[in-house]
Backbone bond lengths (Angstrom), bond angles and torsions (degrees), N, CA, C in turn:
res aa  C-N    CA-C-N  psi(-1)  N-CA   C-N-CA  omega(-1)  CA-C   N-CA-C  phi
1 X - - - 1.456 - - 1.526 109.18 -
2 X 1.332 117.52 135.01 1.454 121.37 -179.40 1.520 111.05 -63.70
3 X 1.348 115.32 154.92 1.468 119.84 -176.80 1.523 111.53 -59.19
4 X 1.342 116.95 -41.12 1.469 119.53 -179.44 1.520 111.36 -64.68
5 X 1.338 116.03 -39.41 1.460 120.16 177.91 1.522 110.49 -66.51
6 X 1.338 116.45 -38.81 1.460 121.00 178.96 1.524 110.60 -63.15
7 X 1.323 116.93 -41.66 1.460 120.79 178.07 1.521 110.93 -63.48
8 X 1.341 116.43 -37.13 1.455 120.75 178.38 1.522 110.45 -64.70
9 X 1.337 116.63 -43.38 1.460 120.51 177.89 1.520 110.53 -61.91
10 X 1.347 116.58 -44.82 1.468 120.24 177.94 1.526 110.83 -56.80
11 X 1.336 115.80 -45.79 1.455 120.21 -178.75 1.521 112.22 -63.12
12 X 1.325 116.42 -42.02 1.468 120.00 179.02 1.525 111.11 -65.10
13 X 1.323 116.43 -39.05 1.459 120.02 178.06 1.525 111.50 -64.92
14 X 1.320 117.01 -46.57 1.461 120.73 -179.39 1.526 111.13 -61.19
15 X 1.326 116.37 -46.41 1.468 120.21 -179.23 1.522 110.60 -64.51
16 X 1.328 116.56 -43.08 1.456 119.74 -179.43 1.505 112.79 -65.42
17 X 1.323 116.97 -42.55 1.460 120.07 179.21 1.515 111.23 -65.30
18 X 1.319 116.83 -38.46 1.460 119.79 177.05 1.528 110.84 -62.39
19 X 1.339 116.54 -39.80 1.462 120.31 178.41 1.521 112.07 -64.54
20 X 1.317 116.53 -30.40 1.468 121.40 178.37 1.525 112.49 -84.05
21 X 1.331 116.89 -1.60 1.453 120.43 -178.78 1.502 113.36 77.56
22 X 1.331 116.70 20.94 1.464 121.32 178.61 1.516 109.63 -100.52
23 X 1.305 116.87 141.42 1.456 121.31 -179.59 1.529 109.13 -72.31
24 X 1.343 117.82 113.53 1.468 119.88 -177.90 1.524 112.09 -79.43
25 X 1.338 115.50 66.00 1.466 120.27 -179.35 1.519 110.09 -62.07
26 X 1.329 116.04 144.48 1.456 121.34 -174.41 1.513 113.64 -55.43
27 X 1.338 117.27 -47.29 1.459 120.40 -177.01 1.523 110.90 -63.95
28 X 1.341 116.68 -40.50 1.458 120.08 -179.93 1.510 112.02 -64.82
29 X 1.317 116.81 -42.46 1.456 121.12 179.01 1.524 110.06 -64.01
30 X 1.304 116.73 -44.73 1.462 120.61 179.63 1.526 111.20 -59.77
31 X 1.323 116.19 -42.35 1.460 120.09 -178.79 1.521 110.89 -67.70
32 X 1.328 117.13 -41.62 1.464 120.41 178.32 1.522 111.09 -65.78
33 X 1.331 117.26 -38.21 1.464 120.48 176.94 1.520 110.55 -64.48
34 X 1.329 117.07 -38.26 1.462 120.71 176.80 1.529 110.06 -65.05
35 X 1.327 116.52 -38.11 1.460 120.55 177.65 1.539 110.63 -61.94
36 X 1.330 116.91 -42.46 1.470 120.56 177.17 1.527 110.10 -59.76
37 X 1.325 116.48 -43.06 1.466 120.34 178.91 1.529 111.30 -60.61
38 X 1.331 116.44 -41.95 1.460 120.12 177.86 1.528 111.22 -64.51
39 X 1.320 116.14 -41.89 1.459 120.27 178.01 1.525 111.17 -59.09
40 X 1.328 115.77 -45.00 1.462 120.44 -179.54 1.522 110.34 -60.06
41 X 1.333 115.85 -46.93 1.461 120.12 -175.97 1.528 111.89 -65.74
42 X 1.320 117.06 -45.86 1.460 120.68 -178.61 1.532 111.38 -74.47
43 X 1.315 116.38 -30.24 1.461 119.32 -177.47 1.519 111.46 -64.16
44 X 1.320 116.85 -31.57 1.458 120.68 179.88 1.517 111.49 -63.27
45 X 1.323 116.94 -33.67 1.465 120.76 -177.29 1.524 113.33 -96.32
46 X 1.339 117.05 -32.70 1.467 119.69 -170.22 1.528 114.25 -118.52
47 X 1.333 117.94 -1.98 1.465 121.70 177.40 1.535 111.33 50.84
48 X 1.311 115.59 55.95 1.457 120.59 -175.82 1.520 113.00 -71.12
49 X 1.330 116.72 -35.10 1.468 120.08 -174.92 1.518 113.09 -124.17
50 X 1.341 117.76 3.45 1.454 120.03 -172.24 1.518 109.40 82.99
51 X 1.345 117.45 170.34 1.470 120.47 -178.50 1.526 111.25 -58.12
52 X 1.323 115.30 126.23 1.459 118.85 -175.69 1.524 108.74 -165.43
53 X 1.333 117.58 127.52 1.457 121.26 178.17 1.523 109.87 -77.91
54 X 1.340 117.87 161.57 1.467 119.57 176.85 1.522 112.56 -56.17
55 X 1.340 115.97 -39.51 1.469 119.95 -179.69 1.525 111.24 -64.17
56 X 1.330 116.45 -36.82 1.461 120.17 178.82 1.525 111.65 -73.44
57 X 1.329 116.78 -30.96 1.458 120.18 -178.42 1.522 112.36 -63.40
58 X 1.321 117.50 -31.28 1.469 119.63 -176.44 1.528 111.08 -60.69
59 X 1.349 120.48 -57.81 1.460 117.93 178.83 1.516 113.44 -74.64
60 X 1.350 117.15 -40.96 1.465 120.74 -171.16 1.517 112.43 -68.03
61 X 1.324 116.77 -33.20 1.463 119.37 -174.84 1.530 113.33 -117.40
62 X 1.331 118.13 -49.32 1.466 119.70 -174.56 1.524 111.76 -76.60
63 X 1.332 117.17 -56.60 1.469 119.53 -178.30 1.523 111.37 -65.65
64 X 1.321 116.33 -37.72 1.458 119.92 176.44 1.527 110.36 -58.35
65 X 1.322 117.21 -43.48 1.463 120.76 178.25 1.525 111.70 -61.53
66 X 1.316 116.51 -40.10 1.466 120.86 -175.45 1.526 113.05 -69.73
67 X 1.335 118.18 -18.83 1.468 119.26 178.36 1.528 111.48 -64.84
68 X 1.331 117.87 -17.47 1.469 120.31 -178.87 1.522 112.81 -80.94
69 X 1.321 117.86 -13.19 1.467 120.99 -172.46 1.534 113.72 -53.40
70 X 1.341 120.25 -44.03 1.472 119.18 -177.95 1.525 114.06 -67.89
71 X 1.321 117.90 -12.34 1.458 120.77 -173.66 1.526 113.29 -99.51
72 X 1.327 117.40 0.10 1.455 120.91 -179.65 1.523 110.63 -80.85
73 X 1.334 115.56 150.95 1.464 120.86 178.44 1.523 109.23 -131.91
74 X 1.329 115.93 152.92 1.456 120.86 175.71 1.514 113.26 72.01
75 X 1.317 115.60 -163.69 1.468 120.59 -173.91 1.524 113.65 -114.36
76 X 1.335 118.02 -17.68 1.462 121.20 -177.55 1.524 109.56 -114.63
77 X 1.331 115.50 120.29 1.464 121.71 -174.50 1.524 109.56 -121.92
78 X 1.327 115.95 132.70 1.459 122.14 173.58 1.523 109.12 -106.77
79 X 1.340 116.09 124.59 1.461 121.82 173.60 1.522 106.58 -96.83
80 X 1.326 115.71 105.09 1.455 122.31 -173.07 1.527 110.60 -88.37
81 X 1.334 116.83 124.15 1.458 120.52 -176.57 1.516 110.67 67.99
82 X 1.318 115.99 50.85 1.466 121.62 -169.98 1.519 113.72 -64.51
83 X 1.334 118.03 -25.43 1.463 120.01 -179.56 1.514 111.26 61.86
84 X 1.320 116.04 -115.75 1.464 121.54 179.78 1.523 112.31 -87.27
85 X 1.333 117.23 24.55 1.462 120.51 179.87 1.507 113.14 86.23
86 X 1.325 116.41 30.26 1.454 121.80 -176.05 1.531 110.13 -122.09
87 X 1.319 116.88 124.96 1.462 129.22 9.67 1.533 114.69 -92.00
88 X 1.337 117.67 2.33 1.450 120.39 -167.10 1.511 116.36 -58.12
89 X 1.336 117.66 -46.43 1.470 118.89 -175.90 1.526 111.95 -67.07
90 X 1.333 121.38 -50.61 1.476 118.93 177.12 1.527 112.61 -56.50
91 X 1.340 116.85 -39.83 1.463 119.21 178.93 1.520 111.12 -64.77
92 X 1.324 117.09 -43.01 1.468 120.64 -178.69 1.525 111.86 -64.60
93 X 1.326 117.09 -33.29 1.466 120.59 179.12 1.522 110.71 -62.34
94 X 1.325 116.89 -44.46 1.460 120.39 -176.32 1.523 112.99 -91.63
95 X 1.310 117.48 -3.80 1.464 121.75 -173.59 1.527 109.57 -133.53
96 X 1.327 117.07 64.27 1.476 120.24 -172.30 1.515 114.40 -70.39
97 X 1.339 118.49 -10.64 1.457 120.43 -177.53 1.531 112.39 -87.17
98 X 1.318 117.34 -6.67 1.462 120.52 173.33 1.522 109.85 -102.78
99 X 1.333 115.26 156.58 1.458 121.80 175.09 1.525 108.84 -102.59
100 X 1.317 115.71 130.95 1.465 121.50 -177.23 1.519 110.40 -116.19
101 X 1.323 116.35 134.54 1.456 122.49 171.59 1.523 107.36 -115.45
102 X 1.330 116.19 126.68 1.465 121.93 -176.86 1.523 108.23 -107.69
103 X 1.333 115.82 116.44 1.460 121.95 -173.84 1.523 110.97 -113.24
104 X 1.335 115.69 130.65 1.460 120.59 173.90 1.521 108.08 -154.83
105 X 1.324 116.09 150.11 1.459 120.00 -178.34 1.518 113.07 -90.17
106 X 1.333 117.57 -12.40 1.462 121.34 -174.65 1.533 111.37 -94.99
107 X 1.322 115.39 126.30 1.454 120.66 -175.46 1.511 113.79 -62.55
108 X 1.337 118.81 -38.87 1.464 119.28 -178.13 1.525 110.80 -66.74
109 X 1.328 116.77 -30.61 1.462 119.68 177.98 1.530 110.52 -72.19
110 X 1.328 117.05 -46.27 1.461 118.77 -178.19 1.528 111.36 -69.78
111 X 1.343 117.83 -29.41 1.471 119.33 175.50 1.525 110.22 -64.89
112 X 1.321 116.79 -43.09 1.464 119.07 177.78 1.523 110.90 -63.29
113 X 1.322 116.66 -47.34 1.465 120.50 -176.63 1.524 110.29 -62.11
114 X 1.330 117.41 -41.45 1.468 121.09 178.32 1.531 110.36 -62.28
115 X 1.329 116.66 -44.06 1.462 120.68 177.63 1.524 110.77 -62.57
116 X 1.317 116.33 -42.82 1.466 121.01 -176.83 1.525 111.53 -63.94
117 X 1.336 117.64 -47.33 1.460 117.85 -177.27 1.527 110.95 -67.11
118 X 1.327 116.86 -28.83 1.461 119.67 175.10 1.514 111.71 -67.94
119 X 1.326 116.87 -47.76 1.468 120.11 -179.31 1.520 112.18 -68.55
120 X 1.331 116.91 -31.31 1.464 120.21 -179.60 1.529 112.08 -83.94
121 X 1.319 117.65 -11.04 1.454 120.87 178.61 1.516 113.85 70.76
122 X 1.332 117.00 35.48 1.467 120.91 -178.84 1.525 109.47 -88.88
123 X 1.326 116.60 115.48 1.459 120.30 -178.59 1.525 112.38 -101.19
124 X 1.328 117.36 6.83 1.471 120.81 177.96 1.520 111.55 -110.57
125 X 1.349 117.16 22.12 1.459 122.03 -176.92 1.519 110.18 -129.71
126 X 1.336 115.81 133.29 1.464 122.70 171.91 1.522 108.49 -119.81
127 X 1.330 116.57 151.61 1.461 122.06 -178.36 1.526 108.72 -121.14
128 X 1.333 115.73 135.24 1.464 121.33 178.35 1.526 108.50 -131.08
129 X 1.345 115.92 127.87 1.459 119.82 172.48 1.515 108.07 -99.48
130 X 1.323 116.48 110.13 1.465 121.40 -179.81 1.518 108.74 -169.45
131 X 1.317 115.51 157.60 1.451 119.92 169.29 1.518 108.56 -76.38
132 X 1.321 116.72 147.15 1.458 119.72 -175.48 1.519 111.09 -59.59
133 X 1.338 118.09 -35.63 1.460 120.80 -178.52 1.524 111.94 -65.96
134 X 1.339 116.68 -27.71 1.463 120.62 -176.69 1.523 113.11 -96.17
135 X 1.319 117.47 -6.73 1.457 121.05 -175.77 1.526 109.34 -78.30
136 X 1.322 116.65 122.84 1.462 122.00 -178.98 1.525 109.44 -127.24
137 X 1.332 118.05 83.49 1.468 120.20 -178.25 1.521 111.44 -69.42
138 X 1.333 115.59 157.65 1.462 119.96 178.65 1.519 110.78 -65.21
139 X 1.335 116.02 -35.31 1.461 120.48 178.25 1.525 108.60 -134.43
140 X 1.342 117.70 146.13 1.464 119.76 177.12 1.528 110.99 -72.14
141 X 1.314 116.06 170.85 1.461 122.00 -172.57 1.530 111.42 -106.06
142 X 1.330 114.49 147.52 1.469 120.32 177.26 1.529 111.06 -71.20
143 X 1.330 115.89 -37.19 1.461 121.31 177.32 1.519 108.84 -133.48
144 X 1.324 116.28 133.17 1.463 122.12 169.56 1.525 106.41 -114.83
145 X 1.323 115.82 121.51 1.461 120.65 -176.27 1.519 109.79 -120.39
146 X 1.315 116.40 146.28 1.452 120.59 174.72 1.518 109.64 -143.01
147 X 1.315 114.30 146.67 1.461 120.22 -179.33 1.522 111.62 -113.12
148 X 1.288 118.01 -24.59 1.459 119.90 -175.94 1.517 110.17 -151.58
149 X 1.327 116.87 49.83 1.457 119.91 -174.95 1.531 110.15 -87.92
150 X 1.272 120.32 -87.97 1.458 121.70 178.99 1.517 107.26 -159.41
151 X 1.316 117.14 -146.31 1.462 119.52 179.64 1.527 109.83 -69.18
152 X 1.315 116.06 158.18 1.459 120.43 178.81 1.526 110.94 -62.24
153 X 1.324 116.79 -38.27 1.459 119.91 -179.68 1.529 110.83 -63.24
154 X 1.327 116.50 -44.35 1.469 119.92 178.17 1.523 110.59 -65.83
155 X 1.312 117.00 -38.60 1.460 122.06 177.82 1.524 110.87 -57.41
156 X 1.325 116.16 -49.01 1.466 120.28 -179.48 1.521 110.72 -63.88
157 X 1.324 117.39 -45.39 1.461 120.85 -179.06 1.531 111.60 -62.42
158 X 1.319 116.55 -37.30 1.460 120.98 -176.93 1.521 112.90 -72.72
159 X 1.326 117.27 -21.39 1.465 120.72 -170.66 1.515 114.00 -105.12
160 X 1.327 117.77 7.49 1.460 119.45 -177.67 1.525 111.58 -56.70
161 X 1.321 117.18 -40.29 1.468 120.76 -175.31 1.523 112.67 -87.09
162 X 1.327 117.49 -1.48 1.458 121.41 -175.81 1.521 113.59 -107.57
163 X 1.328 117.12 -11.37 1.463 121.62 -171.41 1.516 111.12 -102.48
164 X 1.319 116.59 128.62 1.452 121.55 178.77 1.524 110.64 -69.31
165 X 1.329 116.22 157.78 1.454 120.58 174.56 1.531 109.16 -58.20
166 X 1.310 116.44 128.56 1.460 120.58 -177.23 1.508 113.52 80.65
167 X 1.343 117.01 3.79 1.461 120.49 179.62 1.510 112.21 -79.73
168 X 1.314 116.01 -179.99 1.462 120.13 -177.95 1.525 111.15 -138.81
169 X 1.314 113.79 156.36 1.453 122.53 173.97 1.522 107.97 -109.36
170 X 1.321 116.08 138.03 1.460 121.52 -179.37 1.528 108.07 -127.44
171 X 1.320 116.21 119.03 1.465 121.33 179.77 1.525 109.51 -115.93
172 X 1.317 116.12 126.98 1.454 121.67 179.24 1.523 108.38 -95.03
173 X 1.330 115.58 123.55 1.459 121.87 -174.46 1.520 110.47 -128.29
174 X 1.324 115.17 165.13 1.457 121.28 174.89 1.514 109.82 -88.35
175 X 1.332 117.53 -97.74 1.456 121.53 177.83 1.526 110.79 -64.56
176 X 1.322 116.18 157.11 1.468 120.82 177.29 1.521 108.87 -56.94
177 X 1.340 118.54 121.26 1.475 121.16 -170.80 1.530 112.74 -85.73
178 X 1.296 116.73 61.82 1.466 121.16 -172.56 1.526 112.73 -57.68
179 X 1.327 117.16 -48.55 1.464 119.91 -177.38 1.521 111.84 -67.70
180 X 1.340 116.83 -35.16 1.460 119.75 179.79 1.519 112.14 -69.32
181 X 1.319 117.13 -25.99 1.458 120.30 -176.39 1.523 112.57 -76.32
182 X 1.322 117.51 -28.90 1.467 120.79 -172.72 1.517 113.86 -55.31
183 X 1.340 120.40 -49.87 1.470 118.46 -178.99 1.526 113.82 -69.85
184 X 1.327 117.61 -18.57 1.466 120.07 -178.32 1.514 112.79 -73.79
185 X 1.317 116.81 -31.55 1.455 120.42 -172.00 1.521 112.50 -61.74
186 X 1.332 117.08 -19.35 1.471 120.84 -179.64 1.530 112.02 -91.92
187 X 1.324 117.39 -10.59 1.466 118.38 -169.15 1.518 114.90 -123.44
188 X 1.323 119.36 -11.32 1.462 120.51 -177.42 1.518 110.66 -119.56
189 X 1.325 115.33 163.66 1.457 121.02 -177.53 1.521 112.03 -73.60
190 X 1.331 115.97 -42.98 1.467 119.76 -174.55 1.520 109.78 -154.36
191 X 1.339 115.83 142.17 1.459 122.30 174.16 1.522 108.45 -135.41
192 X 1.319 115.92 129.25 1.459 121.28 173.91 1.521 108.70 -128.89
193 X 1.318 116.33 143.99 1.459 120.97 178.63 1.524 108.32 -124.62
194 X 1.333 116.16 125.74 1.460 121.86 178.85 1.523 109.62 -116.86
195 X 1.319 115.41 134.08 1.461 120.73 173.50 1.519 108.63 -82.72
196 X 1.327 116.98 136.02 1.471 121.09 179.47 1.525 108.86 -126.61
197 X 1.310 115.68 146.59 1.458 122.15 177.08 1.520 109.13 -105.15
198 X 1.320 116.08 125.98 1.457 121.20 177.80 1.524 108.31 -100.79
199 X 1.326 118.88 116.01 1.468 120.89 -179.29 1.528 111.42 -56.35
200 X 1.326 115.36 128.58 1.457 119.82 177.69 1.509 114.96 85.25
201 X 1.330 117.46 1.59 1.464 120.97 -178.65 1.520 109.19 -119.88
202 X 1.319 116.31 117.56 1.463 121.82 -178.74 1.526 109.08 -93.14
203 X 1.321 115.38 71.50 1.459 120.83 -179.11 1.526 108.56 -159.80
204 X 1.317 115.73 152.47 1.451 120.26 178.53 1.526 110.75 -72.51
205 X 1.314 115.22 142.02 1.451 121.48 174.53 1.529 108.91 -139.40
206 X 1.328 115.63 137.79 1.466 121.18 177.81 1.528 109.18 -134.57
207 X 1.320 115.02 150.34 1.451 121.76 174.53 1.531 107.61 -118.96
208 X 1.333 115.11 125.51 1.466 121.32 -179.25 1.524 108.58 -103.59
209 X 1.329 116.58 123.33 1.466 121.54 -179.82 1.519 107.84 -109.91
210 X 1.315 115.81 120.83 1.464 121.70 -173.93 1.517 109.52 -120.83
211 X 1.314 116.56 132.69 1.469 122.06 170.80 1.517 107.54 -107.72
212 X 1.326 117.06 105.37 1.457 119.60 -173.60 1.532 113.53 -73.90
């Protein structure tokens, strides 16, 4: 990425993080900008996120991921269906005191994520290639988060064996998922939906917090 483009990405990240109330520390911004560069390079060959310019990646993928930070609980977080490391990698960059496990069944996705965490120097992230039904961690997770998994009902059903007692599920959605919420109300302890604003993104975003 050209120096001028890199400076533009840095500026967009700093402004966006400030709008989210996050401290735009220099090291964190640099690492997130490097992550965007990696996404751009790998996306050309492997289509990890679909067609997307570096400028679009900042709000659509990085800042969008960071809106979930206030909704996490505990110290061990599973990013289910992480894809290109979203939301797990941006969260891990700004949240080094938690441990993140990034799970995906597709080899090209986990190869990218493994390469990315190595180049970014993230020591609080582990990568697992497996289907969610076959994943058997040594210990369950305090938070299971997903950004692009499936319906909320399927999400809850898939995570029964992955969630610690008193843990929570966090699903990142676009429009308010009214129809998806209806079957959940009979089967879970608590459901809350929060609207979030992503700086630079003109689209609805919601975060669903579920206590199974």
